[in-house]
N, C-alpha and C positions, 0 to 999 in steps of 0.2 A: 537558089539551090546550088549554084555552081561553087559557092564558097563553103558548102558543107561537104567536106571531103571524106568524112569518117562516120561510120555507123557502129555504135557500140551496143553490145548486148550484155545484160547484167544477170547475175544469179545471186539469190539470197533467200533466206527463210523468212517467215512472217514476222518473227521477232526483230529482224534486222532491217525491215522495210523503211522505218523512219530514218535510221542511220544512213542507209544507202542514199536516200533522197537528200539528206543534209549534206553528205559528202559530194554528191553530184552538183549541188548548188555552188559549192566552193571550188570544184575543179573546172566545171563547164559553164558556170553561171546560168544553169538551168537544171530542172529536175528530170531524172529519167522518167519515162512514161511507159507503162506496160513492159518494164524491163528493157527498154530500148531508148536510144538517144542519138541524134545526128548532130555533129558539131564540126567546125573547121579546125578544132584543136586536136593535135596529135599527141595522145597520151598512151604510154606503155600499159598494156593490160595488167602486168605484174605489179604496177604501182598501187593498185587497188585490190582489195579482197573480193570486190563485187563485180569487176569487169571480167566477163568470161571471154569475149572475143572483140577484136576491132576489125571491121571490114574497111580496107583502104579502097575506096570506090574508084573503079576504072570507067564504068559506064552506067547510065541509068536512063530510064524512059517509062512513060506511062503506057507504052505499047510494047508488048513482048517481041514482036517481029522487028521493030525498030531497034530494040536492045540487041538482038542477035546480029543485026547488020553492023551496029556500032562495035561489037566485040570483034567481028570479022575484020573491020577496018583498023583495029589495033595491031593486027599482024603479030599476034603473040606466038613466039617460038620458044618452046621449053621442053626438055625431056623430063620424064618422071613426075608430071603434074597430077593433081587430083582436083576434082570439082565436087563440092558438096551443095546440098540444098538445105538452107536454114529456114525452118518454119517459125514465123513470128506471129505475134498477136494479130488476129483478123484475117490471116491467110487460110483460105478454104480449098486451096489447090489439092486435088486428090493425089494419092501416092503414084499411080500409074503415070499421070501427067507430069509429075515431078521428075520421074525417071526419064521420060521423053525429053524434057527440057535439059537435063544434064547431058544427055547424048547430043542434043543440038549444040551445046556449048563445046563439048569435047571435039566435035567435028570442025569447029572453027578455031581450034588451037593447034598449031603445028608442033607435033611431037607425040611421043608415046606416054600414056599415063602410067602411074604406079600408085595403086590404091593402098598399099601397105607401108611403103616408106617414101612418101612423096617429097620431092625437092621443093615444091611450092603448092600450097592449097588455095584454090579459088572457091568462091561461093556465089550462089544465086539466091536471092530472097525477094519477097514481095511485102512491102510495108507502106501503109497509108496510100494505096493505089499507085505506087511506083515500084517498078522492077529495078533491082540493083544487082550489079555484078562487080566483084572486086577480089582482092587478095585478103586472105584471112590471117590475122595475127592473133594467136591464142596465148592465154596465160599458161605458162608452163609450171606454175606453182613452185618455183625454186625457193620461194620464201617460206615454204612449209618446213624447211630445214631448221628454222628457229624453234620449232617444237622440241628439238633435241638439245636445246641449250642446257649447260651443266647445272644451272641453278634456277629454280622456279618455286612459286608458291601457288597453292591451290586457289587462292583468292585473287590471283593476278588477272588482269583484264585479258581477253582473248586477243589473238593476233589480228583478227578481223577488226576489232575495235581499235587496236593500236594503230593499224595502217590508216584507218579512217581519221583518227585524231590528227595524225601527221598531215594528211591531205587537207583537212578542214583548217588546220592551223596555218599551213604554208600556202594554201590556195594554189598548189602546183607550181609555185615559184621557188626554184632551186637557189635563188640568191638570198632568200630569207634565212636569218639565223634564229634557231629555235632553242628554247630552254625547256627541259623536262624538269620541272621544279621539285617534284617528289618522285624521283626516277625509280625507286625500288630496285629490282634486279635488272632493270634496263629493257623491259619488254617494248616500250615505245621507242627507245633509242635504237634498238636493233632494226626496227622497221624503217626508221628515218635513215639510218646508215645504208640499208639495203637499197633504198630508193634514191640515194645520192644527195640527201639533204645535209646541211651543217647543223649539228645539234650538240648541246652539252647538257649534262645531267647534274642534279644535286639531290642529296639526301642527308638527313641528320644522323643516320645510323651507320657507323663505320663498317660493320660486318656486311650490311646490305650493299653499301657502296663498293666493297671489294667484290661481292658477287656480281654486281653490274659490270665492273671492269673485266672480270673473268669471262663473263658471257660475251662481251664485245670482243675480247681477245680471241676467244674460241673460234669466232667467225672471221678473224683478221680485220675487224673494223677498228677505226681509230677515232676516239671521241673522248673528251675530258669528262670526268665524273668528280664533282666536288663534294667533300664531306663537311658540311657546315650547316648552320642555321641559314635559312633563305635570306634573312635580313642582312647578313654580312656580305652578300654578293654586291659588288659595285658596278660590274659590267651591265650594259643594257642590251636588250634583245628585241628583235622584231615581233616576236610572239612567244608566249609561254604556254605550255601544257601542264595542267595540274590534275593529277589523279589523286584526289583527296583520300586520306585514311578513313576507312569506314568499316572496319571489321575487328574481330577479337584480337587479331595479331598486332594491330596498330591502332589502339584506342586513341581517339582524339575528341576533346571537348569542343563546344562551339567557339570558345575563346581561341583554342588552338587553330581551328579552321580559319577564323578571322585573321589571326596572325599570319598564317601562310598566304592567304589571299592578299591581305593588305601589303605585306612585304614584297610580294611579286609585282604589285602595281607600281612599285617604286622603280622597277627596271624594265617595264614594258608597257605599251599602250593597248595591248590586245592579249586576251587570254582565252584558252579553251579549257574548261574545267569539267571534271567528271566527279559526280557526287552520288550518294545513295539517298539523299533527302533534298528537300526544297531549300536552296541557298540563295534565292532571289533577293531576299532582304540583305544578306551579307554582301552580295555583289553591289547593291545600291548604296550600302553604307560605306563602301570604299571608293565611291565616285565613278563607278563603271555602270554601264547599262547592258542588258541582255539583248543582243541583236538577232539571235537565233537559238534554237534548242531542239532537242529530241530526247526520246526515251528508248532504252534498249533493255529488254528483259531477257532472262535466260530461257533457252529452249526447254520446254517441259512444263511441269505443273507448278514450279516454284513461283512465288510472288515477288521475288527479289528483282529489282530493276535499277539500272543506272540511268542517271540523267546527265546529259551533255549540254553544257552551256557555252555559247560563243559570246564573249564579252568584249566590249569596246569602251575606251575611256569616254566618259560623259563630258562633252565640251561645254555644257551649259554653265 
């Protein structure tokens, strides 16, 4: 337990459950469980659409009194602090007891609290029979600004999916170089740039390429967008993301999809592909294998769903 320094809480709707679990497997090498996960990895909450908070653990114990003593021994001195109680799955502590516990912790911190504009927020929580106390790092949702990009299409993938695709592709490794092979107006590229990844985009449509460049420039991001057939790219990448055409605005035959996927395999050994249909046979036909996958449907009554395929070069 001493190596698990961070407790993450997640938020998502039922249609995004599979996607969140897929993303957590590639960021943390484990799935979130009951919207919670403990890990030694320090990940910024804003890097994922699903991480609500990160608790930087200061003290923990299976005994509450022991935890309070441990907090006292930390000799925390700070003005303007705030302490919250986070209720997690399986915690049956009643409200009155939670308030008493928050007062216990407040008495063991040197300084005056500020509940409205805290300089630092701490939290107490109980999860899987362990009491945890630590500093709360919250997602400030600065990435929501990308909803105000100058150019967009109604059929574009959501920001949530875009952020997950980047995390699944790069596996939280900022040294990886990513290609957005069918970049469209740059929805995926914006999230990669925001999170500090190196990404380049490609699209065959000149007008759409310019829209992607304008969207990137609007937020002062710097990334190359190539206007070409994917088969003309000579540079290699650590991983490619392909959001395949699947709507009335960008009609593509199965032969077109095969061409896009096959051409991308020439410049990378790993792909994360988004499709609206089963493309497992296409993936196998280009010498790759599906190592993981999930489905993401739209919230509401619609039957439309996207399939996300994580593909690796088949070494057989």
